[in-house]
N, C-alpha and C positions, 0 to 999 in steps of 0.2 A: 410462740413464734409469730403468729398472726391472729388478729381478732378482727372479725368483720360482723357488722350488723346490717341486716336488710329489713325493710318494711315489708308488709304482706304483699304490696304491689310490686316488689322487686327493687325498689329504690334503695341504693346503698346509703346507709346513714353513718357508717363508721367503718373504716378499713385501714388498719395500722399494723405494721410489723412491730414485734415486741422483742426487746433485748431479754433473752432468757437468763441473763446473769451467769450463774455458775452451772446451769443445766447444760448438758451436752446434747447437741442435735444428732441423733443416731443416724447412721448411713441409710437405714431402711426408711426412716422418716423423710430424709432428703429425697430419696427416690420417689416417694409419694407426692410431696408437695413442692419440691424444688427449692425450698428455703434453706440456704446454706449459712454457716457462721458469718461469711462475708456480707450477706444480704442484711443480717440483723445488727451488724456492727454499727454502733452509733444510733440505733433505734431507741425509743423511749422504753423505760421499764414499765411493767404492769402497774406498779404503784403510781407512777407519773401519769399514766393514761387513765387510771381509774376514775378520777373526778369527771372527765369528759364522757367516759363510757357510762358511768352511772346516770348522767343527764340524758344520754341517748336511750338507755334502757328503761328509764322511769316511766311507769305506766304500761310497759310492754311485757309480753311473755318471752322469756329467754329460752331458746332451744339450741342445744349443741349438736354438732355433726355426729358425734359418736360417744360411747361410754368413756373413752380415754379423754376426750375433750372436756366432757362434763367433770371428770375427776380432777383434771388439771385446773379448770376454772374454779371449782370449789376450793381446792388446795390453796390457790393464789389468793382468793378472797379471805380464807381463814388466816393465812399468813399476814395479809395486810391489816386485818382487824384484830389480830391477836393481842395487840397492846391494849 
């Protein structure tokens, strides 16, 4: 739903909403982060954002907010590179 990358000094390097395509945004998730289906309508897909995200992450260590974020990020990378 949203991907952000910050440098160690706190500078925002990447901050984009993501179209989850066929995934449902659960009501409990909306309560936590406030991202609704209306907010992501028209956003780019993960695949469309990946080239720019890869450039931003190149040479950096990626850290996710939590286990679920890590799982989703890995799943999306696997789906993108499955071909």
